[in-house]
Each structure stands twice: as C-alpha cells, then as structure tokens.
C-alpha positions in Angstrom: -12.8 3.0 28.3 -11.6 -0.2 30.1 -13.3 0.6 33.4 -16.6 1.2 31.5 -16.2 -2.1 29.7 -15.7 -4.0 33.0 -18.8 -2.4 34.5 -20.8 -3.4 31.5 -19.7 -7.1 31.8 -20.8 -7.2 35.4 -24.2 -5.7 34.9 -24.8 -7.8 31.8 -23.7 -11.1 33.2 -25.8 -10.9 36.4 -29.2 -11.4 34.8 -27.8 -14.1 32.6 -26.9 -16.1 35.7 -30.3 -15.7 37.2 -32.1 -17.0 34.1 -30.4 -20.3 33.6 -31.5 -23.9 34.0 -28.8 -26.4 34.7 -29.3 -30.1 34.0 -26.6 -32.5 35.2 -26.5 -36.2 34.2 -24.4 -39.3 34.2 -24.3 -43.1 34.1 -22.3 -46.1 35.1 -21.9 -45.7 38.9 -20.6 -48.8 40.6 -21.9 -49.2 44.2 -18.4 -50.3 45.4 -16.8 -47.0 44.4 -16.7 -44.0 46.7 -18.5 -42.0 44.0 -16.8 -38.7 45.2 -17.7 -37.4 41.8 -21.2 -36.6 43.2 -19.6 -33.9 45.3 -18.4 -32.3 42.0 -21.9 -32.5 40.6 -23.4 -30.8 43.7 -20.8 -28.0 43.5 -22.3 -27.0 40.1 -25.7 -26.5 41.7 -27.8 -28.2 39.0 -31.5 -27.8 39.0 -31.9 -31.4 37.9 -29.8 -34.6 37.8 -30.6 -37.5 35.5 -29.4 -41.0 36.1 -29.0 -42.6 32.7 -28.6 -46.2 33.6 -26.1 -48.7 35.1 -26.9 -46.7 38.3 -25.6 -49.8 40.1 -24.0 -53.0 38.8 -26.6 -55.6 39.8 -25.9 -58.3 37.2 -28.0 -60.9 38.9 -31.3 -62.8 39.1 -31.2 -62.8 42.9 -33.4 -59.9 44.0 -31.9 -59.8 47.5 -28.5 -59.3 45.9 -29.9 -56.5 43.7 -31.6 -54.8 46.7 -28.4 -55.0 48.7 -26.5 -53.2 45.9 -29.1 -50.4 45.8 -28.8 -50.2 49.6 -25.1 -49.8 49.3 -25.5 -46.8 46.9 -28.2 -45.3 49.1 -25.8 -45.4 52.1 -23.1 -43.3 50.5 -22.8 -39.7 51.9 -22.1 -38.4 48.4 -25.3 -39.9 47.0 -27.2 -38.5 50.0 -25.8 -35.1 49.3 -26.8 -35.3 45.7 -30.3 -36.4 46.6 -30.7 -33.5 49.0 -29.4 -30.9 46.6 -31.4 -31.4 43.4 -34.3 -33.0 41.7 -33.4 -36.5 40.6 -34.8 -38.4 37.7 -33.7 -41.9 36.5 -34.0 -44.6 33.8 -32.0 -47.8 33.6 -29.6 -49.7 31.3 -28.5 -53.3 31.3 -26.6 -53.7 34.5 -29.3 -52.3 36.8 -32.1 -53.8 34.7 -30.5 -57.3 34.7 -27.1 -58.0 33.3 -24.7 -57.1 30.5 -26.5 -56.4 27.2 -29.7 -58.2 28.2 -33.1 -57.1 26.8 -36.7 -58.3 26.8 -35.9 -61.9 27.7 -34.6 -61.1 31.2 -36.8 -63.2 33.5 -36.8 -60.9 36.6 -37.7 -57.6 34.9 -40.9 -57.1 36.9 -39.1 -57.6 40.3 -36.2 -55.5 39.1 -38.6 -52.7 38.2 -40.2 -52.7 41.6 -36.9 -52.4 43.3 -35.8 -49.6 40.9 -39.0 -47.6 41.4 -38.9 -47.9 45.2 -35.2 -46.9 45.3 -35.9 -43.7 43.3 -39.0 -43.1 45.4 -41.5 -43.1 42.6 -44.9 -41.8 43.9 -47.5 -44.5 44.3 -49.8 -42.5 41.9 -47.2 -42.7 39.1 -48.2 -44.4 35.9 -44.9 -46.1 36.0 -46.3 -48.6 38.5 -49.2 -49.5 36.2 -47.5 -50.0 32.8 -44.9 -52.5 31.7 -41.5 -50.9 31.7 -40.2 -47.7 33.4 -40.6 -45.1 30.7 -42.0 -41.8 31.8 -41.9 -38.0 31.2 -41.9 -34.8 33.2 -42.8 -31.2 32.4 -41.1 -28.3 34.3 -41.7 -24.6 33.9 -38.5 -22.6 34.0 -38.3 -18.8 33.5 -41.4 -18.7 31.3 -40.3 -21.7 29.3 -41.2 -25.4 29.4 -38.7 -28.2 29.6 -39.9 -31.8 28.8 -37.8 -34.7 30.1 -38.6 -38.0 28.3 -37.1 -41.0 29.9 -37.0 -44.0 27.7 -36.9 -47.7 28.7 -34.6 -49.5 26.2 -34.4 -52.8 28.0 -37.9 -54.1 28.9 -39.0 -54.5 25.3 -35.7 -54.6 23.3 -35.2 -57.4 20.9 -32.0 -59.5 21.0 -29.1 -58.4 18.9 -27.6 -60.7 16.2 -24.0 -61.7 17.1 -21.2 -60.9 14.7 -19.7 -64.0 13.1 -16.0 -64.2 12.3 -16.8 -64.5 8.6 -18.8 -61.2 8.8 -15.9 -59.1 10.0 -14.4 -58.5 6.5 -17.7 -57.1 5.1 -18.3 -54.9 8.2 -14.8 -53.5 8.2 -14.3 -52.6 4.6 -13.2 -49.1 5.5 -10.7 -50.3 8.1 -12.3 -48.3 11.0 -12.6 -51.2 13.4 -9.5 -52.3 15.2 -11.4 -54.7 17.5 -13.7 -57.6 17.1 -17.4 -56.4 16.9 -20.0 -57.9 19.2 -23.2 -57.2 17.4 -24.4 -57.0 13.8 -27.1 -54.8 12.4 -30.7 -55.9 13.1 -32.9 -55.1 10.1 -35.8 -57.5 10.7 -39.0 -55.4 10.6 -40.2 -57.0 13.9 -37.0 -56.1 15.8 -37.6 -53.3 18.3 -35.9 -51.0 20.8 -39.0 -49.6 22.6 -41.9 -51.9 21.9 -45.1 -50.8 20.3 -46.8 -49.6 23.4 -43.9 -47.3 24.3 -43.7 -46.0 20.7 -47.4 -45.0 20.8 -46.8 -43.3 24.2 -43.8 -41.4 22.8 -45.8 -40.0 19.9 -48.3 -38.5 22.3 -45.4 -37.1 24.4 -43.8 -35.4 21.4 -47.1 -33.8 20.5 -47.1 -31.9 23.8 -46.0 -28.3 23.8 -42.4 -27.7 25.1 -39.5 -25.4 24.3 -36.8 -27.9 25.0 -37.2 -31.7 25.0 -34.4 -33.7 26.7 -34.7 -37.4 25.6 -32.9 -39.5 28.2 -31.6 -42.7 26.6 -29.5 -45.3 28.4 -28.2 -46.4 25.0 -26.4 -43.9 22.6 -28.7 -42.6 19.9 -26.6 -40.3 17.7 -23.5 -42.4 17.0 -22.6 -44.4 13.9 -22.5 -48.2 14.0 -19.6 -49.5 16.0 -20.4 -53.2 16.7 -21.4 -52.5 20.3 -24.9 -51.8 21.7 -26.5 -48.6 20.3 -29.5 -47.4 18.4 -27.4 -47.8 15.3 -27.8 -51.5 15.7 -31.5 -51.1 14.9 -31.4 -48.8 11.9 -35.2 -49.1 11.3 -35.9 -48.1 14.9 -33.5 -45.2 14.7 -35.2 -44.0 11.5 -38.6 -44.5 13.2 -37.5 -42.1 15.9 -36.4 -39.5 13.4 -39.6 -39.9 11.4 -41.6 -39.5 14.6 -39.9 -36.2 15.3 -40.7 -35.0 11.8 -44.3 -36.3 12.0 -45.0 -34.6 15.3 -43.0 -31.5 14.3 -41.4 -31.8 17.8 -38.8 -29.0 18.1 -36.1 -28.6 20.7 -35.1 -32.3 20.9 -31.8 -33.1 22.4 -30.6 -36.5 23.5 -28.5 -37.4 26.5 -27.1 -40.9 26.9 -24.7 -43.1 28.8 -23.5 -46.8 28.8 -20.1 -46.7 27.1 -17.6 -45.6 29.9 -16.4 -42.5 28.0 -17.9 -39.2 27.1 -18.5 -37.5 23.7 -20.9 -35.3 21.8 -22.4 -36.6 18.6 -24.4 -34.8 15.9 -26.7 -36.7 13.5 -27.5 -34.9 10.3 -30.6 -36.2 8.6 -32.7 -34.9 5.7 -35.8 -32.7 6.4 -34.9 -32.6 10.2 -32.8 -30.3 12.3 -29.5 -31.7 13.6 -30.0 -34.2 16.4 -27.4 -33.9 19.2 -26.5 -36.6 21.6 -24.4 -35.8 24.7 -23.0 -39.0 26.2 -21.7 -39.0 29.8 -20.2 -42.2 31.1 -19.0 -43.3 33.5 -19.4 -41.8 37.0 -17.0 -44.4 38.3 -16.2 -46.7 35.3 -13.6 -46.5 32.5 -13.1 -48.3 29.2 -9.8 -48.9 27.4 -10.7 -47.1 24.2 -13.4 -45.1 22.4 -15.1 -46.9 19.6 -15.1 -45.1 16.2 -17.9 -42.7 15.7 -18.2 -40.7 12.5 -20.9 -38.5 14.1 -18.6 -37.4 16.9 -18.0 -33.6 17.1 -16.4 -33.4 20.6 -14.4 -35.9 22.6 -13.9 -38.5 23.6 -13.2 -38.1 27.4 -11.9 -41.3 28.9 -11.8 -40.2 32.6 -14.7 -40.4 35.1 -17.1 -37.7 34.2 -20.6 -36.1 34.3 -22.5 -34.1 31.8 -24.0 -30.6 32.2 -26.5 -28.8 30.0 -27.1 -25.1 30.7 -30.1 -23.5 29.2 -29.5 -19.7 29.0 -33.0 -18.1 28.8 -31.8 -14.5 29.1 -30.3 -14.2 25.6 -32.6 -12.9 22.9 -32.2 -16.3 21.3 -31.9 -18.9 24.2 -28.6 -20.8 24.2 -27.9 -24.5 25.0 -24.4 -25.1 26.4 -23.4 -28.8 26.5 -20.4 -29.7 28.8 -18.5 -32.6 30.1 -16.7 -32.2 33.5 -14.3 -34.8 34.9 -13.9 -36.1 38.4 -11.3 -33.4 39.3 -13.7 -30.7 38.2 -12.0 -29.8 35.0 -14.2 -28.9 32.1 -13.3 -31.2 29.2 -15.8 -30.5 26.5 -18.0 -27.5 25.7 -20.3 -27.0 22.7 -23.0 -24.3 22.5 -25.8 -23.9 20.1 -28.8 -21.5 19.8 -32.1 -23.1 20.5 -33.2 -22.0 17.1 -30.9 -24.7 15.6 -33.3 -27.3 16.9 -36.2 -26.1 14.8 -37.7 -27.1 11.5 
C-alpha cells in the first residue's frame, strides 16, 4: 500500500502546483542596506510583489536628496533581479512619503508623488498622475479567477494624530498591557480621516467590482488593537467606516496586507455581521524594532527578524485555499496560517 500512496501524492500535488498564485510583499527597505533578502523573494518565484511603504528612507524636504535615495535603491543588483522576475506594485508610508509619522501637512507631497511614480514606472496614462494621492487598483485574471489589488494612500490625506500626554497614560494603561510610553492617543473627532473623502468614494466603487479575492494593501496596520503607535486603530471611526463599507458593498474575499512596524505578525479582527478580517503584516525587509507592541488580535507571530510575506492562492482545491506565510532573510518559514476562501464570505 505504501508505494501506491506515494504515487497518489505525486499525481495529486502536480496540478495543485500549476494552479497557484503567489503574492509576495514587504516594507521598510533602507537604501543603505544590501537588501539581499530580495534574492530570497525571487527564489520563491512570486507572480506579484507589493511594496507596502517605507520603500526607501527619504525623511527630507529636499527632492534632490529624495531622488538620490531612490537612485541608490534602483542601482542594487538585488532590486534589479526582483524587478526582472515579477510584477511589482507599490504604495508608500511615512518615510518615503515625507518623514516619520507625517500626514496631510507634509509640504512636498506633490513633488514626492512625482518621484515615487517615476521610480515605479507608472504609465503616463495612469489615473494616479491626475488625482491627488497615489491610491490605485489592479485587476488580474488567474486560473479563471479574479484578483483585485487595492493600494491605499494613507499619508496624503491623513489627519494629525493627538499626542499622548503623561497624565493620559494611567487611563490608557488600565489593563497593564503597555510597558512603554505611548506616542498617540485615539482620534475620535468626526472630521479626522485616514483616507480623505475623495479616496473613500473611490474605494466604495472599487469594492463594488466583481472579484474572487481582494488584497487591500495598507502601509499602516489595519487589523491590530490600539497600541499607542500609528495604526488604523488610532482612528476608530475610520476603521469602523472601512468595515461598514465592506458590509455595505457585500465585498467578499477581502484580505489586508500591511507593513510599517519592523516586525511581522498575522492579526484577525472579528466584527459583527462581517466575516473575519485578516491582516498579514510584513516588516521590515531591512529594518528591526526592539519589541513587538501588544496586539490582542494577533493570532501568529511576532517575527522580529528581517522578513517578507507570501500569500499563496491555491485554486485547484474544490474550495480554494489562502495560505499566509512569513519568511525570514535566511529563507526559513516563520509563520504559516491557511484558511478556505469561503471563510471570507458573508
């Protein structure tokens, strides 16, 4: 019986391999690093790679300096190998948009946008050139299914975050979770925004389009609990607006990928009248942080080493499967979590 079993596995696994879509992603790539991790990404032969922000560390108002840092990334053989091997998509976060934690009040956002779009070779016919901000979407047909990539811009329109005052710490830390001083308080003013009204209206139209899987690409973590650092959780009204929009449009197959924090984790947000919302965070390609902030929604991780994310869509199963993984710079798989696509349905 054993030889028959081995033959069955070989015959069964071959078509599975041929009917997969592989989506790699990452964030926080310092231009001064060798970025050898891109060679690891290439070895997995992804169909797509998504840059989720902090693609360089610009941190400047001098556009010549910003351009020089993009040029340094472009000159790296590992980046060139990645570019030649797969389809690249990109959004930004604070350090390539402007500087640390900056939002809508960054003075050079239009010039920064031009440099960003030229670097990622945005076609001249793209609507990204015509609108304020860099948000966009793509539709790709894969094995008879449709994948929608929605790339958000969470910098151009984002309101300022209220700072945490020392006297606020006691109230914010009543459960004792926070072992560090928090940077930002919750912003509950009804006029505060992550995306801006124009982008919200655009997003609603995008979510009404037909797609089997929707990868929402967010520079800032969406699915985590409040931790005093930048995240969608700082804007609870905006986070709920996103969830309400998914319900309103009956958009199924939504999965978030995010970056920013210099460690990796998988979060699951459970909300009434909606399927679970997963958020796979990969950060950083070259950057580390000294600890992982508390996250009551974390189901896998954290991974504190340099890493990239990988989502594999297995279309050959009777019920398509979504495998979420984190791989480190030495090509060790550190996290894996698989769900059926049917879990992302109403």
